[in-house]
C-alpha positions as CSV (number, residue, x, y, z in Angstrom):
1,M,136.9,-12.2,-40.2
2,F,138.9,-13.7,-37.1
3,T,142.4,-13.5,-37.0
4,S,144.3,-16.4,-36.0
5,A,145.6,-14.3,-33.2
6,W,142.3,-14.1,-31.8
7,L,141.7,-17.9,-31.9
8,Y,145.2,-18.1,-29.8
9,S,143.4,-16.1,-26.9
10,G,140.6,-19.0,-26.5
11,L,143.6,-21.6,-26.2
12,L,145.5,-21.6,-22.9
13,S,148.8,-22.8,-23.5
14,A,150.8,-24.7,-21.0
15,T,152.1,-22.9,-18.0
16,A,155.9,-23.9,-17.2
17,V,155.7,-24.7,-13.4
18,A,158.1,-26.0,-11.3
19,L,154.8,-28.2,-9.5
20,D,153.3,-30.5,-12.2
21,I,150.9,-33.4,-12.6
22,G,152.5,-36.4,-10.7
23,D,154.8,-34.0,-8.3
24,R,154.1,-34.5,-4.6
25,A,152.5,-31.7,-3.0
26,P,154.6,-29.5,-0.9
27,S,153.9,-28.7,2.9
28,L,151.9,-25.8,4.2
29,S,153.2,-26.4,8.0
30,S,155.2,-23.4,7.8
31,V,152.1,-21.1,7.2
32,T,150.9,-20.0,10.5
33,N,148.5,-17.7,9.9
34,W,145.1,-19.2,8.3
35,L,141.6,-17.3,8.1
36,N,138.4,-19.2,8.1
37,G,139.4,-22.4,9.6
38,T,142.2,-24.5,10.8
39,P,145.2,-25.3,9.2
40,V,145.9,-28.0,6.8
41,D,148.5,-29.5,5.1
42,P,148.5,-31.5,1.5
43,A,151.6,-32.9,2.2
44,A,150.3,-34.9,5.2
45,P,147.6,-36.9,3.2
46,D,145.0,-38.7,5.1
47,G,143.7,-41.2,2.2
48,R,140.3,-39.4,2.3
49,T,140.7,-35.5,1.9
50,R,141.3,-33.8,-1.7
51,Y,142.8,-30.5,-1.8
52,V,142.8,-27.2,-3.9
53,V,145.4,-24.9,-3.2
54,E,144.8,-21.6,-5.3
55,L,147.8,-18.8,-5.4
56,W,146.3,-15.4,-5.7
57,A,146.5,-11.6,-4.4
58,T,144.2,-8.8,-3.5
59,W,145.6,-6.9,-6.2
60,C,144.7,-9.5,-9.0
61,G,141.6,-9.1,-11.2
62,P,141.3,-12.5,-12.3
63,C,141.7,-13.6,-8.8
64,R,138.7,-11.2,-7.8
65,A,136.8,-12.8,-10.3
66,S,137.8,-16.4,-9.6
67,A,137.0,-16.2,-5.9
68,P,133.2,-16.8,-6.6
69,H,134.0,-19.8,-8.7
70,L,136.1,-21.5,-5.9
71,A,133.1,-20.3,-3.4
72,K,130.3,-22.4,-5.7
73,L,133.2,-25.3,-5.6
74,H,133.6,-25.2,-1.8
75,E,129.9,-25.4,-1.3
76,R,129.5,-27.9,-3.6
77,Y,132.4,-30.2,-2.4
78,K,132.9,-29.3,1.2
79,D,131.1,-32.3,2.5
80,R,132.7,-34.7,-0.3
81,G,136.1,-34.4,1.2
82,V,137.4,-31.7,-0.4
83,V,139.1,-28.8,1.0
84,I,139.8,-25.3,-0.6
85,V,142.7,-23.4,0.3
86,G,143.7,-19.7,-1.1
87,L,147.1,-19.0,-0.4
88,T,148.6,-15.6,-0.5
89,T,152.1,-14.0,0.4
90,E,150.2,-10.6,1.7
91,P,149.9,-9.3,5.3
92,E,146.6,-10.1,6.9
93,E,145.6,-6.5,7.0
94,K,145.3,-6.6,3.1
95,V,143.9,-9.4,3.0
96,R,141.2,-9.8,5.7
97,P,139.4,-6.9,4.6
98,F,139.2,-8.4,1.0
99,V,137.8,-11.9,2.3
100,E,135.1,-10.4,4.4
101,S,134.3,-8.1,1.5
102,L,133.9,-10.9,-1.2
103,K,132.2,-13.3,1.6
104,I,135.2,-15.8,0.8
105,P,134.3,-19.3,2.7
106,Y,136.9,-21.5,2.0
107,R,140.4,-21.7,3.9
108,I,142.8,-18.5,3.5
109,A,146.4,-19.2,4.1
110,V,148.6,-15.8,4.8
111,D,151.7,-16.2,4.2
112,P,153.7,-12.5,4.3
113,N,157.2,-14.3,5.3
114,E,156.9,-15.8,2.0
115,T,157.9,-19.2,3.4
116,T,156.3,-21.0,0.4
117,S,157.9,-19.2,-2.3
118,N,160.2,-21.9,-3.2
119,T,157.6,-24.6,-3.4
120,W,154.1,-23.8,-4.1
121,W,154.9,-20.6,-6.1
122,K,158.3,-21.2,-7.8
123,G,158.3,-20.9,-11.3
124,V,154.4,-20.0,-11.4
125,E,154.2,-17.5,-14.4
126,G,150.7,-15.8,-13.3
127,I,147.7,-15.9,-11.1
128,P,145.2,-17.4,-10.0
129,H,147.1,-20.4,-10.4
130,A,145.6,-23.2,-8.5
131,F,146.7,-27.1,-8.0
132,L,144.5,-30.2,-7.1
133,V,146.0,-32.9,-5.1
134,E,144.6,-36.1,-4.6
135,T,144.1,-38.3,-1.2
136,N,147.5,-39.6,-1.4
137,G,149.4,-36.2,-1.7
138,T,149.8,-36.0,-5.3
139,I,149.2,-33.1,-7.6
140,V,146.6,-34.2,-10.5
141,W,145.8,-31.1,-12.2
142,A,147.3,-27.4,-12.3
143,G,146.3,-24.4,-14.1
144,H,143.9,-21.6,-14.1
145,P,141.1,-22.2,-11.6
146,M,138.3,-21.3,-14.0
147,D,139.8,-23.4,-16.9
148,G,139.5,-27.2,-16.4
149,L,139.4,-27.3,-12.6
150,E,135.9,-27.9,-11.9
151,A,135.5,-30.7,-14.8
152,T,138.7,-32.3,-13.3
153,L,137.5,-32.0,-9.4
154,E,134.0,-33.9,-10.5
155,D,136.1,-36.3,-12.7
156,V,138.5,-37.2,-9.3
157,V,135.6,-37.1,-7.1
158,Q,133.6,-39.6,-9.0
159,G,136.7,-41.9,-9.4
160,R,137.1,-41.2,-13.3
161,W,140.1,-39.6,-13.3
162,N,143.1,-41.3,-14.5
163,R,146.8,-39.9,-16.0
164,E,146.0,-42.0,-19.2
165,R,143.2,-39.5,-19.7
166,V,145.1,-36.5,-19.3
167,Q,147.8,-37.6,-21.6
168,Q,145.3,-38.1,-24.3
169,R,143.9,-34.3,-23.9
170,E,147.4,-33.0,-23.7
171,Q,147.7,-35.0,-27.2
172,I,144.8,-33.8,-28.6
173,Q,145.6,-30.3,-27.2
174,A,148.8,-30.4,-29.0
175,K,147.4,-31.2,-32.2
176,L,145.0,-28.5,-32.0
177,S,147.9,-25.9,-31.1
178,R,149.7,-27.1,-34.2
179,A,146.6,-26.9,-36.5
180,L,146.0,-23.3,-35.2
181,E,149.7,-22.5,-36.0
182,R,149.3,-23.8,-39.7
183,G,145.9,-21.8,-40.0
184,Q,144.5,-25.4,-40.6
185,F,141.1,-24.6,-39.1
186,S,139.0,-27.7,-40.4
187,E,141.9,-29.8,-38.7
188,A,141.7,-27.4,-35.3
189,L,138.1,-28.1,-35.8
190,Q,138.1,-32.0,-35.6
191,A,140.7,-31.9,-32.8
192,L,138.3,-29.1,-31.0
193,D,135.3,-31.3,-31.0
194,E,137.6,-34.2,-29.5
195,L,138.3,-32.2,-26.4
196,L,134.7,-31.1,-26.2
197,R,133.2,-34.5,-26.1
198,D,135.5,-35.2,-23.4
199,Q,135.2,-31.8,-21.8
200,P,131.6,-30.4,-22.5
201,K,131.3,-27.9,-20.0
202,R,134.7,-26.0,-20.8
203,L,133.1,-22.6,-22.0
204,E,136.6,-21.5,-23.6
205,L,136.6,-24.6,-25.9
206,H,133.0,-23.7,-27.1
207,Q,134.0,-19.9,-27.6
208,L,137.3,-21.2,-29.5
209,R,134.7,-23.5,-31.8
210,L,132.9,-20.3,-32.5
211,G,136.0,-18.6,-33.7
212,L,137.0,-21.7,-35.9
213,L,133.2,-21.9,-37.4
214,A,133.5,-18.0,-38.1
215,Q,137.0,-18.6,-39.9
216,L,135.5,-21.3,-41.9
217,G,132.3,-19.1,-42.9
218,D,130.1,-21.4,-41.8
219,R,127.2,-19.2,-40.4
220,A,124.6,-22.0,-39.7
221,A,127.1,-23.8,-37.8
222,L,127.9,-20.7,-35.8
223,Q,124.3,-20.2,-35.0
224,A,123.6,-23.8,-34.1
225,H,126.3,-24.0,-31.7
226,H,125.2,-20.9,-30.0
227,R,121.9,-22.5,-28.8
228,T,124.0,-25.6,-28.2
229,M,125.8,-23.7,-25.5
230,L,122.5,-22.4,-24.0
231,D,121.5,-26.2,-23.6
232,V,125.2,-27.2,-22.2
233,F,125.3,-24.4,-19.6
234,R,121.3,-23.9,-19.0
235,D,122.1,-24.8,-15.0
236,S,125.4,-22.6,-14.9
237,P,124.6,-18.9,-14.2
238,K,128.1,-17.7,-14.5
239,E,128.7,-19.3,-18.1
240,L,125.2,-18.1,-19.4
241,N,126.2,-14.5,-18.3
242,E,129.3,-14.8,-19.7
243,I,127.9,-16.1,-23.0
244,A,125.2,-13.2,-23.0
245,W,127.6,-10.5,-22.2
246,S,130.1,-11.5,-24.9
247,L,126.8,-11.5,-27.7
248,A,125.1,-8.4,-26.3
249,A,127.8,-6.1,-24.6
250,P,129.9,-3.1,-26.4
251,S,133.1,-5.4,-27.4
252,P,135.6,-6.2,-30.6
253,L,133.2,-9.5,-31.0
254,P,132.7,-9.2,-35.0
255,V,128.8,-9.0,-36.1
256,E,129.0,-12.5,-37.6
257,L,129.4,-13.9,-33.9
258,R,126.4,-11.8,-32.3
259,D,123.2,-13.4,-31.7
260,P,120.9,-11.0,-29.7
261,E,118.4,-14.1,-29.3
262,V,120.8,-16.1,-27.8
263,A,122.3,-13.3,-25.6
264,L,118.7,-12.6,-24.3
265,R,118.0,-15.8,-23.5
266,A,121.1,-17.0,-21.6
267,A,120.8,-13.8,-19.8
268,L,117.4,-14.5,-18.7
269,R,118.0,-18.0,-17.7
270,A,121.3,-17.1,-15.5
271,A,119.0,-14.3,-13.7
272,E,116.3,-17.0,-13.0
273,L,119.0,-19.6,-11.8
274,T,120.5,-16.2,-9.0
275,D,116.8,-15.5,-8.3
276,H,117.2,-12.1,-9.9
277,N,119.6,-11.0,-7.0
278,D,123.0,-10.9,-8.9
279,P,123.9,-7.5,-9.6
280,N,126.5,-8.3,-12.4
281,I,124.1,-10.7,-13.9
282,L,121.2,-8.3,-13.7
283,D,123.8,-5.8,-15.5
284,T,124.1,-8.2,-18.4
285,L,120.4,-8.9,-18.8
286,A,119.7,-5.2,-19.0
287,M,122.7,-4.9,-21.7
288,A,120.6,-7.9,-23.5
289,Y,117.5,-6.1,-23.3
290,H,118.9,-3.3,-24.9
291,S,120.3,-4.9,-27.5
292,V,117.1,-5.9,-28.7
293,G,115.3,-2.6,-28.4
294,L,113.8,-3.1,-25.0
295,T,115.8,-0.3,-23.6
296,E,113.0,0.5,-20.7
297,M,113.3,-2.8,-19.4
298,A,116.9,-2.3,-19.7
299,I,116.5,0.7,-17.4
300,I,114.4,-1.0,-14.9
301,T,116.8,-4.2,-14.4
302,A,120.0,-1.8,-14.3
303,E,118.3,0.1,-11.5
304,R,117.6,-3.1,-9.7
305,A,121.5,-4.1,-10.0
306,L,122.4,-0.6,-8.8
307,R,120.4,-1.1,-5.8
308,L,121.8,-4.7,-4.9
309,C,125.6,-3.8,-5.9
310,N,127.5,-2.9,-2.9
311,E,131.2,-3.1,-4.9
312,A,132.2,0.4,-5.7
313,E,133.7,-1.0,-9.1
314,D,130.9,-2.7,-10.0
315,R,128.4,-0.1,-9.4
316,G,130.5,2.5,-11.5
317,E,130.1,0.2,-14.3
318,I,126.6,-0.6,-13.8
319,E,126.0,3.1,-13.5
320,T,127.8,3.8,-16.7
321,N,125.5,1.1,-18.7
322,L,122.3,2.9,-16.9
323,N,123.4,6.1,-18.1
324,F,123.6,4.8,-21.8
325,F,120.2,3.2,-21.5
326,R,118.8,6.6,-20.5
327,T,120.3,8.5,-23.0
328,A,119.1,6.2,-25.7
329,V,115.6,6.7,-24.6
330,Q,116.1,10.6,-24.3
331,A,117.5,10.4,-27.9
332,R,114.3,8.7,-29.1
333,A,112.3,11.3,-27.6
334,V,114.1,14.1,-29.1
335,L,113.8,12.8,-32.5
336,K,110.2,11.9,-31.5
337,E,109.5,15.7,-30.3
338,T,111.2,17.4,-33.7
339,N,109.6,14.8,-36.1
340,A,112.6,14.0,-37.5
341,P,111.9,12.2,-40.9
342,A,112.3,8.6,-41.1
343,P,115.2,7.0,-42.3
344,T,115.1,6.1,-46.1
345,A,117.2,3.8,-48.2
346,A,120.4,4.4,-49.4
347,P,120.6,6.0,-52.8
348,T,121.8,3.5,-55.4
349,P,125.5,4.2,-56.6
């Protein structure tokens, strides 16, 4: 059974920042060093361009994780009037190799003199942290770049965004938080479903729903929602990969939330969407194969992931998993060679 503390981890609380929705975007004119493009300034709106400004650093693990997400948004929206800027206060000699290693395609503003520390950075408690700026220079969204930015950006580009809608979301979020704090899981589920109807592709909301269903002991609804997630994210390899990894990989996730079939389906679909060329997704697929007893397939898949992987840290993790799969196969062979007796039922107490 989940504790309420686990549930809270799926709910991102509002961050106390100086810049908020409705504020004017500060200037970036003091930044003189730009990578991947010419300088831009959200504080000088042209009535056509929207900006995503992300605060980040090379030492920040979550920033590394969010970079591919922002790269995807860059490719999707670069011809639709959206400019993405990564703003860092580190020196270029640290930043440039990082940008080149991750093949970051969007603009990077290098500000080692911290000329923006009292504007963009002021009051930000953690990174990565991003702001979405409308064509009139007004901030319309702020938060973790992988928590609602994509859905809000699409709303803005499609002309669906409005302040009243944001306020409604905030009210429902507050209702959800209160219900969680009081342990009122049925009421929390109702509030969460309201959020999901409005934001159906927020993965963390789906994950929180699984936790609530587990708290309520509704195994059938929990299993059904796993399959709903497969459908919702069927064209989103990153989210499918996260779903598969959480269900198949070693983790503190309780048994009642695990579903090896969904894990394998999600991992297979993610691999298909990336042409079996993403080493991290293949690593997840290997783990999913192993979770359903297809350890030989896990080895083949992990070996391909290793061949494709150029990142030292990721290679280490893939090699660790690959060695685990090989050990499992060896252990099975040893048992077979020694004619180990077949397992028997535990004695009746």
